[in-house]
N, CA and C atoms as an extended XYZ file, in Angstrom:
561
Properties=species:S:1:pos:R:3:atomname:S:1:resname:S:1:resid:I:1 pbc="F F F"
N         0.877       -1.149        0.019 N   MET     1
C        -0.040        0.014        0.018 CA  MET     1
C         0.882        1.216       -0.050 C   MET     1
N         0.514        2.174       -0.792 N   SER     2
C         1.411        3.386       -0.857 CA  SER     2
C         1.199        4.264        0.345 C   SER     2
N         2.289        5.047        0.559 N   LEU     3
C         2.310        5.942        1.778 CA  LEU     3
C         1.168        6.957        1.615 C   LEU     3
N         0.952        7.405        0.451 N   LEU     4
C        -0.032        8.478        0.181 CA  LEU     4
C        -1.487        7.904        0.560 C   LEU     4
N        -1.768        6.688        0.126 N   ALA     5
C        -3.039        6.096        0.356 CA  ALA     5
C        -3.193        5.811        1.786 C   ALA     5
N        -2.141        5.402        2.516 N   THR     6
C        -2.226        5.204        3.927 CA  THR     6
C        -2.488        6.408        4.672 C   THR     6
N        -1.805        7.449        4.313 N   MET     7
C        -1.984        8.873        4.935 CA  MET     7
C        -3.373        9.344        4.741 C   MET     7
N        -3.841        9.142        3.494 N   TYR     8
C        -5.258        9.574        3.123 CA  TYR     8
C        -6.250        8.912        4.084 C   TYR     8
N        -6.172        7.586        4.165 N   ARG     9
C        -7.106        6.762        4.958 CA  ARG     9
C        -7.025        7.193        6.473 C   ARG     9
N        -5.823        7.484        6.953 N   ARG    10
C        -5.631        7.853        8.292 CA  ARG    10
C        -6.343        9.295        8.581 C   ARG    10
N        -6.229       10.145        7.623 N   PHE    11
C        -6.714       11.532        7.832 CA  PHE    11
C        -7.947       11.837        6.946 C   PHE    11
N        -8.564       10.863        6.421 N   GLU    12
C        -9.726       10.973        5.500 CA  GLU    12
C       -10.855       11.942        6.055 C   GLU    12
N       -11.110       11.658        7.282 N   HIS    13
C       -12.171       12.551        7.868 CA  HIS    13
C       -11.710       13.958        7.920 C   HIS    13
N       -10.568       14.251        8.351 N   LEU    14
C       -10.012       15.625        8.456 CA  LEU    14
C        -9.950       16.244        7.112 C   LEU    14
N        -9.518       15.470        6.122 N   VAL    15
C        -9.353       16.017        4.784 CA  VAL    15
C       -10.765       16.517        4.221 C   VAL    15
N       -11.837       15.609        4.440 N   HIS    16
C       -13.165       16.038        4.070 CA  HIS    16
C       -13.664       17.242        4.841 C   HIS    16
N       -13.389       17.300        6.081 N   GLU    17
C       -13.803       18.466        6.903 CA  GLU    17
C       -13.060       19.705        6.440 C   GLU    17
N       -11.790       19.598        6.148 N   LEU    18
C       -11.012       20.806        5.691 CA  LEU    18
C       -11.553       21.208        4.363 C   LEU    18
N       -11.789       20.242        3.375 N   ALA    19
C       -12.363       20.655        2.094 CA  ALA    19
C       -13.713       21.427        2.233 C   ALA    19
N       -14.616       20.852        3.031 N   LYS    20
C       -15.886       21.604        3.127 CA  LYS    20
C       -15.678       22.916        3.863 C   LYS    20
N       -14.939       22.977        4.882 N   PHE    21
C       -14.605       24.251        5.623 CA  PHE    21
C       -14.003       25.308        4.667 C   PHE    21
N       -13.053       24.723        3.803 N   GLY    22
C       -12.527       25.615        2.750 CA  GLY    22
C       -13.457       26.152        1.731 C   GLY    22
N       -14.448       25.328        1.327 N   SER    23
C       -15.454       25.796        0.357 CA  SER    23
C       -16.342       26.839        1.038 C   SER    23
N       -16.805       26.548        2.257 N   VAL    24
C       -17.585       27.617        2.997 CA  VAL    24
C       -16.868       28.802        3.161 C   VAL    24
N       -15.574       28.660        3.537 N   GLY    25
C       -14.744       29.859        3.808 CA  GLY    25
C       -14.623       30.687        2.461 C   GLY    25
N       -14.350       29.950        1.358 N   ALA    26
C       -14.187       30.673        0.143 CA  ALA    26
C       -15.500       31.512       -0.279 C   ALA    26
N       -16.572       30.822       -0.084 N   ALA    27
C       -17.924       31.513       -0.331 CA  ALA    27
C       -18.089       32.685        0.569 C   ALA    27
N       -17.770       32.541        1.832 N   ALA    28
C       -17.884       33.560        2.785 CA  ALA    28
C       -16.897       34.754        2.514 C   ALA    28
N       -15.753       34.342        2.019 N   PHE    29
C       -14.703       35.332        1.673 CA  PHE    29
C       -15.264       36.226        0.437 C   PHE    29
N       -15.810       35.510       -0.495 N   VAL    30
C       -16.406       36.257       -1.673 CA  VAL    30
C       -17.448       37.237       -1.163 C   VAL    30
N       -18.371       36.746       -0.269 N   ILE    31
C       -19.375       37.703        0.294 CA  ILE    31
C       -18.734       38.813        1.039 C   ILE    31
N       -17.644       38.567        1.809 N   THR    32
C       -16.967       39.597        2.557 CA  THR    32
C       -16.287       40.649        1.654 C   THR    32
N       -15.577       40.129        0.589 N   ILE    33
C       -14.999       41.048       -0.339 CA  ILE    33
C       -16.001       41.903       -1.053 C   ILE    33
N       -17.040       41.245       -1.522 N   GLY    34
C       -18.051       41.982       -2.254 CA  GLY    34
C       -18.735       43.053       -1.490 C   GLY    34
N       -19.143       42.701       -0.244 N   VAL    35
C       -19.862       43.686        0.577 CA  VAL    35
C       -18.897       44.750        1.096 C   VAL    35
N       -17.576       44.305        1.500 N   ALA    36
C       -16.677       45.321        2.007 CA  ALA    36
C       -16.318       46.336        0.891 C   ALA    36
N       -16.073       45.834       -0.258 N   ASN    37
C       -15.670       46.749       -1.366 CA  ASN    37
C       -16.844       47.628       -1.826 C   ASN    37
N       -18.039       47.051       -1.785 N   ALA    38
C       -19.287       47.861       -2.188 CA  ALA    38
C       -19.445       49.061       -1.101 C   ALA    38
N       -19.227       48.704        0.063 N   LEU    39
C       -19.475       49.800        1.187 CA  LEU    39
C       -18.251       50.797        1.120 C   LEU    39
N       -17.007       50.243        1.059 N   GLN    40
C       -15.809       51.024        1.100 CA  GLN    40
C       -15.698       51.983       -0.095 C   GLN    40
N       -15.836       51.369       -1.268 N   PHE    41
C       -15.545       52.209       -2.495 CA  PHE    41
C       -16.842       52.666       -3.181 C   PHE    41
N       -17.895       52.024       -2.910 N   GLY    42
C       -19.201       52.468       -3.483 CA  GLY    42
C       -19.856       53.457       -2.721 C   GLY    42
N       -20.047       53.190       -1.372 N   LEU    43
C       -20.734       54.043       -0.475 CA  LEU    43
C       -19.849       54.850        0.416 C   LEU    43
N       -18.502       54.677        0.252 N   HIS    44
C       -17.511       55.469        1.092 CA  HIS    44
C       -17.815       55.416        2.543 C   HIS    44
N       -17.973       54.202        3.045 N   VAL    45
C       -18.273       54.023        4.493 CA  VAL    45
C       -17.021       54.075        5.339 C   VAL    45
N       -15.886       53.676        4.819 N   GLY    46
C       -14.658       53.623        5.676 CA  GLY    46
C       -14.206       52.207        5.756 C   GLY    46
N       -12.895       51.968        5.753 N   PRO    47
C       -12.341       50.645        5.624 CA  PRO    47
C       -12.801       49.679        6.769 C   PRO    47
N       -12.641       50.152        7.995 N   LEU    48
C       -12.945       49.286        9.150 CA  LEU    48
C       -14.426       48.972        9.299 C   LEU    48
N       -15.293       49.994        9.131 N   LYS    49
C       -16.738       49.756        9.197 CA  LYS    49
C       -17.161       48.914        8.078 C   LYS    49
N       -16.643       49.109        6.879 N   SER    50
C       -17.074       48.338        5.750 CA  SER    50
C       -16.782       46.850        5.977 C   SER    50
N       -15.583       46.623        6.540 N   PHE    51
C       -15.163       45.202        6.725 CA  PHE    51
C       -16.056       44.579        7.903 C   PHE    51
N       -16.354       45.399        8.898 N   MET    52
C       -17.073       44.846       10.023 CA  MET    52
C       -18.533       44.451        9.605 C   MET    52
N       -19.122       45.250        8.781 N   VAL    53
C       -20.458       44.936        8.313 CA  VAL    53
C       -20.493       43.713        7.411 C   VAL    53
N       -19.455       43.707        6.427 N   ALA    54
C       -19.332       42.521        5.533 CA  ALA    54
C       -19.033       41.263        6.344 C   ALA    54
N       -18.356       41.335        7.378 N   THR    55
C       -18.039       40.184        8.282 CA  THR    55
C       -19.298       39.635        8.881 C   THR    55
N       -20.120       40.430        9.459 N   VAL    56
C       -21.388       40.060       10.035 CA  VAL    56
C       -22.285       39.274        9.027 C   VAL    56
N       -22.336       39.754        7.830 N   VAL    57
C       -23.105       39.109        6.803 CA  VAL    57
C       -22.472       37.726        6.431 C   VAL    57
N       -21.175       37.817        6.163 N   ALA    58
C       -20.513       36.560        5.826 CA  ALA    58
C       -20.471       35.517        6.956 C   ALA    58
N       -20.444       36.017        8.210 N   THR    59
C       -20.462       35.132        9.320 CA  THR    59
C       -21.712       34.425        9.516 C   THR    59
N       -22.767       35.038        9.291 N   THR    60
C       -24.079       34.369        9.416 CA  THR    60
C       -24.256       33.232        8.227 C   THR    60
N       -23.811       33.572        7.081 N   PHE    61
C       -23.798       32.503        6.047 CA  PHE    61
C       -22.844       31.400        6.484 C   PHE    61
N       -21.681       31.686        7.018 N   ALA    62
C       -20.626       30.709        7.294 CA  ALA    62
C       -21.197       29.770        8.440 C   ALA    62
N       -21.854       30.427        9.374 N   TYR    63
C       -22.402       29.563       10.515 CA  TYR    63
C       -23.335       28.548        9.987 C   TYR    63
N       -24.255       29.019        9.276 N   LEU    64
C       -25.310       28.084        8.744 CA  LEU    64
C       -24.690       26.969        7.798 C   LEU    64
N       -23.806       27.387        6.974 N   ALA    65
C       -23.190       26.443        6.026 CA  ALA    65
C       -22.267       25.458        6.839 C   ALA    65
N       -21.569       25.891        7.837 N   ASN    66
C       -20.706       25.017        8.638 CA  ASN    66
C       -21.538       24.077        9.507 C   ASN    66
N       -22.543       24.584       10.123 N   ARG    67
C       -23.375       23.798       10.992 CA  ARG    67
C       -24.131       22.694       10.266 C   ARG    67
N       -24.699       23.064        9.107 N   TYR    68
C       -25.569       22.112        8.368 CA  TYR    68
C       -24.847       21.370        7.216 C   TYR    68
N       -23.587       21.631        7.016 N   TRP    69
C       -22.908       20.962        5.978 CA  TRP    69
C       -21.481       20.409        6.484 C   TRP    69
N       -20.568       21.341        6.766 N   THR    70
C       -19.243       20.956        7.155 CA  THR    70
C       -19.208       20.122        8.440 C   THR    70
N       -19.892       20.523        9.458 N   PHE    71
C       -19.802       19.832       10.777 CA  PHE    71
C       -21.166       19.229       11.152 C   PHE    71
N       -21.953       18.797       10.204 N   ARG    72
C       -23.240       18.228       10.469 CA  ARG    72
C       -23.149       16.915       11.252 C   ARG    72
N       -22.153       16.230       11.171 N   HIS    73
C       -21.905       14.901       11.853 CA  HIS    73
C       -21.506       15.116       13.296 C   HIS    73
N       -21.175       16.376       13.708 N   ARG    74
C       -20.859       16.591       15.136 CA  ARG    74
C       -22.020       16.948       16.020 C   ARG    74
N       -21.816       16.806       17.215 N   ASP    75
C       -22.899       16.984       18.247 CA  ASP    75
C       -23.502       18.377       18.115 C   ASP    75
N       -24.780       18.476       18.374 N   ARG    76
C       -25.491       19.666       18.346 CA  ARG    76
C       -25.784       20.111       19.776 C   ARG    76
N       -25.141       21.254       20.133 N   THR    77
C       -25.196       21.665       21.594 CA  THR    77
C       -26.157       22.864       21.769 C   THR    77
N       -26.946       23.112       20.780 N   GLY    78
C       -27.945       24.231       20.878 CA  GLY    78
C       -27.612       25.343       19.990 C   GLY    78
N       -28.511       25.720       19.196 N   LEU    79
C       -28.330       26.759       18.196 CA  LEU    79
C       -27.834       28.073       18.935 C   LEU    79
N       -28.436       28.481       20.022 N   GLY    80
C       -28.047       29.712       20.676 CA  GLY    80
C       -26.588       29.671       21.132 C   GLY    80
N       -26.238       28.595       21.866 N   ARG    81
C       -24.785       28.417       22.287 CA  ARG    81
C       -23.836       28.451       21.165 C   ARG    81
N       -24.113       27.621       20.128 N   GLU    82
C       -23.166       27.567       18.933 CA  GLU    82
C       -23.060       28.912       18.265 C   GLU    82
N       -24.199       29.511       18.091 N   TYR    83
C       -24.221       30.846       17.321 CA  TYR    83
C       -23.462       31.875       18.016 C   TYR    83
N       -23.617       32.010       19.387 N   VAL    84
C       -22.925       32.978       20.163 CA  VAL    84
C       -21.378       32.658       20.227 C   VAL    84
N       -21.008       31.386       20.404 N   LEU    85
C       -19.602       31.072       20.359 CA  LEU    85
C       -18.980       31.345       18.957 C   LEU    85
N       -19.813       30.883       17.891 N   PHE    86
C       -19.286       31.132       16.562 CA  PHE    86
C       -18.991       32.605       16.260 C   PHE    86
N       -19.889       33.454       16.654 N   PHE    87
C       -19.759       34.942       16.551 CA  PHE    87
C       -18.596       35.420       17.325 C   PHE    87
N       -18.509       34.957       18.623 N   ALA    88
C       -17.375       35.415       19.457 CA  ALA    88
C       -16.101       35.075       18.825 C   ALA    88
N       -15.962       33.875       18.374 N   LEU    89
C       -14.667       33.384       17.741 CA  LEU    89
C       -14.423       34.109       16.415 C   LEU    89
N       -15.531       34.432       15.708 N   ASN    90
C       -15.372       35.221       14.463 CA  ASN    90
C       -14.992       36.626       14.822 C   ASN    90
N       -15.405       37.052       16.010 N   GLY    91
C       -15.004       38.450       16.413 CA  GLY    91
C       -13.521       38.499       16.626 C   GLY    91
N       -12.890       37.384       17.178 N   ILE    92
C       -11.487       37.370       17.324 CA  ILE    92
C       -10.835       37.288       15.922 C   ILE    92
N       -11.322       36.546       15.027 N   GLY    93
C       -10.906       36.577       13.641 CA  GLY    93
C       -11.065       37.896       12.998 C   GLY    93
N       -12.123       38.589       13.263 N   LEU    94
C       -12.331       39.947       12.749 CA  LEU    94
C       -11.193       40.869       13.223 C   LEU    94
N       -10.841       40.779       14.529 N   VAL    95
C        -9.832       41.630       15.130 CA  VAL    95
C        -8.482       41.319       14.403 C   VAL    95
N        -8.234       40.051       14.193 N   ILE    96
C        -6.964       39.615       13.518 CA  ILE    96
C        -6.878       40.254       12.149 C   ILE    96
N        -7.979       40.253       11.392 N   THR    97
C        -7.929       40.879       10.027 CA  THR    97
C        -7.939       42.352       10.146 C   THR    97
N        -8.706       42.920       11.025 N   GLU    98
C        -8.686       44.367       11.216 CA  GLU    98
C        -7.305       44.879       11.539 C   GLU    98
N        -6.513       44.180       12.268 N   LEU    99
C        -5.142       44.613       12.564 CA  LEU    99
C        -4.346       44.770       11.298 C   LEU    99
N        -4.440       43.801       10.398 N   PHE   100
C        -3.808       43.823        9.067 CA  PHE   100
C        -4.215       45.043        8.246 C   PHE   100
N        -5.575       45.198        8.185 N   ILE   101
C        -6.144       46.286        7.382 CA  ILE   101
C        -5.768       47.622        7.973 C   ILE   101
N        -5.922       47.810        9.347 N   GLY   102
C        -5.582       49.057        9.912 CA  GLY   102
C        -4.058       49.414        9.832 C   GLY   102
N        -3.220       48.324        9.868 N   PHE   103
C        -1.803       48.618        9.736 CA  PHE   103
C        -1.478       49.098        8.344 C   PHE   103
N        -2.056       48.479        7.282 N   VAL   104
C        -1.820       48.971        6.001 CA  VAL   104
C        -2.469       50.289        5.647 C   VAL   104
N        -3.667       50.502        6.089 N   HIS   105
C        -4.333       51.748        5.807 CA  HIS   105
C        -3.794       53.006        6.610 C   HIS   105
N        -3.716       52.739        7.955 N   TYR   106
C        -3.392       53.863        8.774 CA  TYR   106
C        -1.775       53.855        9.192 C   TYR   106
N        -1.253       52.678        9.222 N   GLY   107
C         0.196       52.676        9.549 CA  GLY   107
C         1.102       52.945        8.324 C   GLY   107
N         0.774       52.333        7.201 N   LEU   108
C         1.540       52.496        5.997 CA  LEU   108
C         0.999       53.588        5.137 C   LEU   108
N        -0.194       54.036        5.319 N   HIS   109
C        -0.889       54.996        4.461 CA  HIS   109
C        -1.042       54.571        3.031 C   HIS   109
N        -1.354       53.291        2.882 N   LEU   110
C        -1.687       52.729        1.537 CA  LEU   110
C        -3.242       52.655        1.488 C   LEU   110
N        -3.789       53.386        0.610 N   GLU   111
C        -5.265       53.557        0.544 CA  GLU   111
C        -5.886       52.944       -0.670 C   GLU   111
N        -5.089       52.397       -1.567 N   SER   112
C        -5.698       51.848       -2.898 CA  SER   112
C        -6.452       50.636       -2.702 C   SER   112
N        -7.326       50.323       -3.601 N   PRO   113
C        -8.014       49.043       -3.511 CA  PRO   113
C        -7.076       47.821       -3.431 C   PRO   113
N        -5.937       47.889       -4.157 N   VAL   114
C        -4.991       46.720       -4.134 CA  VAL   114
C        -4.477       46.588       -2.745 C   VAL   114
N        -4.015       47.619       -2.118 N   ALA   115
C        -3.429       47.514       -0.792 CA  ALA   115
C        -4.527       47.015        0.189 C   ALA   115
N        -5.772       47.592        0.127 N   TYR   116
C        -6.809       47.165        1.043 CA  TYR   116
C        -7.136       45.720        0.857 C   TYR   116
N        -7.292       45.271       -0.453 N   ASN   117
C        -7.630       43.878       -0.555 CA  ASN   117
C        -6.482       42.887       -0.283 C   ASN   117
N        -5.262       43.330       -0.457 N   THR   118
C        -4.076       42.542       -0.008 CA  THR   118
C        -4.116       42.339        1.428 C   THR   118
N        -4.336       43.386        2.142 N   ALA   119
C        -4.315       43.326        3.659 CA  ALA   119
C        -5.472       42.426        4.118 C   ALA   119
N        -6.594       42.614        3.405 N   LEU   120
C        -7.826       41.774        3.750 CA  LEU   120
C        -7.536       40.286        3.552 C   LEU   120
N        -6.920       39.975        2.414 N   ILE   121
C        -6.592       38.599        2.100 CA  ILE   121
C        -5.596       37.997        3.048 C   ILE   121
N        -4.490       38.695        3.364 N   VAL   122
C        -3.499       38.176        4.322 CA  VAL   122
C        -4.071       38.055        5.761 C   VAL   122
N        -4.897       39.116        6.123 N   GLY   123
C        -5.473       38.952        7.471 CA  GLY   123
C        -6.421       37.873        7.587 C   GLY   123
N        -7.284       37.676        6.538 N   THR   124
C        -8.214       36.618        6.505 CA  THR   124
C        -7.540       35.251        6.540 C   THR   124
N        -6.363       35.062        5.876 N   GLY   125
C        -5.696       33.840        5.925 CA  GLY   125
C        -5.215       33.516        7.375 C   GLY   125
N        -4.733       34.545        8.125 N   ALA   126
C        -4.282       34.337        9.516 CA  ALA   126
C        -5.547       33.993       10.341 C   ALA   126
N        -6.617       34.748       10.162 N   ALA   127
C        -7.781       34.530       10.989 CA  ALA   127
C        -8.444       33.100       10.700 C   ALA   127
N        -8.373       32.655        9.486 N   THR   128
C        -8.980       31.368        9.014 CA  THR   128
C        -8.275       30.209        9.846 C   THR   128
N        -6.994       30.262        9.987 N   LEU   129
C        -6.292       29.237       10.763 CA  LEU   129
C        -6.787       29.119       12.173 C   LEU   129
N        -6.980       30.327       12.803 N   PHE   130
C        -7.485       30.327       14.158 CA  PHE   130
C        -8.945       29.818       14.197 C   PHE   130
N        -9.808       30.286       13.161 N   ARG   131
C       -11.189       29.853       13.176 CA  ARG   131
C       -11.351       28.416       13.050 C   ARG   131
N       -10.636       27.740       12.130 N   PHE   132
C       -10.836       26.279       11.944 CA  PHE   132
C       -10.492       25.555       13.239 C   PHE   132
N        -9.445       25.930       13.850 N   TRP   133
C        -9.007       25.262       15.116 CA  TRP   133
C       -10.064       25.508       16.285 C   TRP   133
N       -10.466       26.740       16.322 N   SER   134
C       -11.434       27.105       17.395 CA  SER   134
C       -12.849       26.514       17.304 C   SER   134
N       -13.261       26.473       15.938 N   TYR   135
C       -14.589       25.887       15.796 CA  TYR   135
C       -14.610       24.463       16.219 C   TYR   135
N       -13.696       23.691       15.801 N   LYS   136
C       -13.560       22.288       16.183 CA  LYS   136
C       -13.420       22.086       17.679 C   LYS   136
N       -12.768       23.006       18.329 N   LYS   137
C       -12.482       22.877       19.746 CA  LYS   137
C       -13.736       23.333       20.634 C   LYS   137
N       -14.386       24.406       20.222 N   TRP   138
C       -15.414       24.960       21.147 CA  TRP   138
C       -16.845       25.065       20.513 C   TRP   138
N       -16.985       25.101       19.212 N   VAL   139
C       -18.318       25.261       18.729 CA  VAL   139
C       -18.956       23.965       18.269 C   VAL   139
N       -18.393       23.322       17.308 N   PHE   140
C       -18.916       22.062       16.772 CA  PHE   140
C       -18.161       20.931       17.403 C   PHE   140
N       -18.644       20.407       18.465 N   LEU   141
C       -18.004       19.419       19.344 CA  LEU   141
C       -18.252       18.021       18.738 C   LEU   141
N       -17.240       17.072       19.052 N   PRO   142
C       -17.374       15.764       18.562 CA  PRO   142
C       -18.626       15.080       19.200 C   PRO   142
N       -19.208       14.174       18.600 N   VAL   143
C       -20.348       13.432       19.075 CA  VAL   143
C       -20.003       12.759       20.399 C   VAL   143
N       -20.783       12.977       21.420 N   ARG   144
C       -20.500       12.351       22.743 CA  ARG   144
C       -20.918       10.932       22.626 C   ARG   144
N       -20.053       10.138       23.238 N   THR   145
C       -20.430        8.712       23.446 CA  THR   145
C       -21.029        8.533       24.798 C   THR   145
N       -21.759        7.401       24.901 N   GLN   146
C       -22.358        7.104       26.228 CA  GLN   146
C       -21.237        6.981       27.305 C   GLN   146
N       -21.443        7.563       28.434 N   PRO   147
C       -20.377        7.465       29.410 CA  PRO   147
C       -20.262        5.954       29.914 C   PRO   147
N       -19.067        5.588       30.082 N   ALA   148
C       -18.839        4.205       30.635 CA  ALA   148
C       -19.371        4.090       32.008 C   ALA   148
N       -19.831        2.878       32.288 N   GLU   149
C       -20.255        2.643       33.710 CA  GLU   149
C       -19.094        2.668       34.656 C   GLU   149
N       -19.286        2.834       35.878 N   ALA   150
C       -18.246        2.811       36.856 CA  ALA   150
C       -17.420        1.543       36.669 C   ALA   150
N       -16.115        1.646       36.867 N   ALA   151
C       -15.301        0.394       36.761 CA  ALA   151
C       -15.702       -0.541       37.917 C   ALA   151
N       -15.981       -1.753       37.557 N   SER   152
C       -16.406       -2.645       38.555 CA  SER   152
C       -15.610       -4.051       38.593 C   SER   152
N       -14.617       -4.093       37.733 N   ALA   153
C       -13.820       -5.329       37.608 CA  ALA   153
C       -14.587       -6.460       37.075 C   ALA   153
N       -15.888       -6.252       36.725 N   LEU   154
C       -16.695       -7.249       36.084 CA  LEU   154
C       -16.526       -7.197       34.518 C   LEU   154
N       -16.460       -8.313       33.850 N   PRO   155
C       -16.328       -8.266       32.425 CA  PRO   155
C       -17.618       -7.604       31.857 C   PRO   155
N       -17.430       -7.096       30.655 N   GLU   156
C       -18.525       -6.584       29.939 CA  GLU   156
C       -19.436       -7.582       29.380 C   GLU   156
N       -20.776       -7.391       29.446 N   PRO   157
C       -21.694       -8.512       28.948 CA  PRO   157
C       -21.590       -8.629       27.484 C   PRO   157
N       -21.803       -9.817       26.997 N   ASP   158
C       -21.724      -10.086       25.526 CA  ASP   158
C       -23.003       -9.469       24.946 C   ASP   158
N       -22.938       -8.780       23.800 N   PRO   159
C       -24.195       -8.192       23.225 CA  PRO   159
C       -25.156       -9.227       22.782 C   PRO   159
N       -24.792      -10.475       22.574 N   ALA   160
C       -25.705      -11.545       22.183 CA  ALA   160
C       -26.440      -12.092       23.386 C   ALA   160
N       -26.127      -11.683       24.540 N   GLY   161
C       -26.786      -12.130       25.730 CA  GLY   161
C       -26.105      -13.332       26.340 C   GLY   161
N       -25.023      -13.787       25.789 N   ASP   162
C       -24.340      -14.981       26.352 CA  ASP   162
C       -23.603      -14.484       27.625 C   ASP   162
N       -22.789      -15.303       28.165 N   ALA   163
C       -22.100      -15.083       29.340 CA  ALA   163
C       -21.144      -13.880       29.159 C   ALA   163
N       -20.714      -13.286       30.213 N   PRO   164
C       -19.822      -12.023       30.130 CA  PRO   164
C       -18.601      -12.323       29.295 C   PRO   164
N       -18.156      -11.316       28.606 N   VAL   165
C       -16.910      -11.377       27.765 CA  VAL   165
C       -15.692      -11.069       28.630 C   VAL   165
N       -14.757      -11.816       28.523 N   SER   166
C       -13.493      -11.557       29.273 CA  SER   166
C       -12.370      -11.763       28.359 C   SER   166
N       -11.212      -11.355       28.692 N   PRO   167
C       -10.069      -11.561       27.839 CA  PRO   167
C        -9.777      -13.043       27.554 C   PRO   167
N       -10.204      -13.807       28.404 N   GLU   168
C        -9.962      -15.254       28.234 CA  GLU   168
C       -10.939      -15.963       27.298 C   GLU   168
N       -12.179      -15.291       27.244 N   ARG   169
C       -13.252      -15.801       26.405 CA  ARG   169
C       -13.600      -14.849       25.335 C   ARG   169
N       -13.207      -15.054       24.118 N   PRO   170
C       -13.533      -14.080       23.082 CA  PRO   170
C       -14.992      -14.127       22.707 C   PRO   170
N       -15.413      -12.999       22.143 N   ARG   171
C       -16.851      -12.845       21.706 CA  ARG   171
C       -17.049      -13.764       20.531 C   ARG   171
N       -18.210      -14.370       20.391 N   SER   172
C       -18.569      -15.224       19.343 CA  SER   172
C       -19.909      -14.784       18.684 C   SER   172
N       -20.033      -15.185       17.450 N   HIS   173
C       -21.288      -14.895       16.718 CA  HIS   173
C       -22.331      -15.723       17.362 C   HIS   173
N       -23.522      -15.148       17.658 N   PRO   174
C       -24.527      -15.941       18.390 CA  PRO   174
C       -25.035      -17.194       17.658 C   PRO   174
N       -25.059      -17.018       16.320 N   ALA   175
C       -25.615      -18.149       15.523 CA  ALA   175
C       -24.665      -19.249       15.158 C   ALA   175
N       -23.438      -18.786       14.914 N   ARG   176
C       -22.412      -19.762       14.399 CA  ARG   176
C       -21.395      -20.153       15.478 C   ARG   176
N       -21.289      -19.386       16.564 N   GLY   177
C       -20.227      -19.627       17.539 CA  GLY   177
C       -18.851      -19.296       17.024 C   GLY   177
N       -18.748      -18.705       15.899 N   ALA   178
C       -17.472      -18.364       15.314 CA  ALA   178
C       -16.905      -17.038       15.960 C   ALA   178
N       -15.641      -17.042       15.912 N   ARG   179
C       -14.971      -15.789       16.458 CA  ARG   179
C       -15.123      -14.650       15.550 C   ARG   179
N       -15.419      -13.454       16.122 N   ARG   180
C       -15.602      -12.333       15.295 CA  ARG   180
C       -14.350      -11.709       14.901 C   ARG   180
N       -14.295      -11.145       13.720 N   ARG   181
C       -13.119      -10.469       13.302 CA  ARG   181
C       -13.179       -9.067       13.764 C   ARG   181
N       -12.061       -8.587       14.354 N   ARG   182
C       -12.164       -7.120       14.827 CA  ARG   182
C       -11.529       -6.280       13.749 C   ARG   182
N       -12.071       -5.015       13.687 N   ALA   183
C       -11.496       -4.137       12.759 CA  ALA   183
C       -10.097       -3.706       13.246 C   ALA   183
N        -9.149       -3.391       12.351 N   PRO   184
C        -7.911       -2.971       12.864 CA  PRO   184
C        -8.029       -1.639       13.641 C   PRO   184
N        -7.262       -1.501       14.579 N   ALA   185
C        -7.310       -0.318       15.488 CA  ALA   185
C        -6.731        0.878       14.700 C   ALA   185
N        -7.455        1.934       14.912 N   ARG   186
C        -6.984        3.255       14.273 CA  ARG   186
C        -5.920        3.894       15.166 C   ARG   186
N        -4.929        4.356       14.457 N   ARG   187
C        -3.837        5.057       15.194 CA  ARG   187
C        -3.963        6.461       15.284 C   ARG   187
């Protein structure tokens, strides 16, 4: 088996999550750029306010897309809780990007659309790394498993209703009495 295939199988779930997250992020980024540029250069709102309004619009889209597509397999801990955390963490991402925009606009005095959009792209890249990590850690939590019963030193009962399973007595298929094949352990 090739190293690439082995690595893909090992990280398949993460690869799919990252691809979906990236797709949602790309769409949200297009929304952010479009709204921010329309406000900044069309309505002359100002660079920081333009980006802030655009971020609120894009964040609402991103929350819904991530909840119902990217992380739909994860535990649901309540719309209110998730939405508030999502917006709070996006607020931190907003500050990260605003620092880049503010530095370029007010620190370097570069006010062209190219400078503005370059700062927006670089800042968004830095903020995206933070958001992916923080969403997985605090917003879209892994599915909870049933808590294990208190340790009792008693072997686990066989799901077929037979005698308890112990390391000395392997589980068997109820109809055939054959030994079950166990899936290889994931590392």
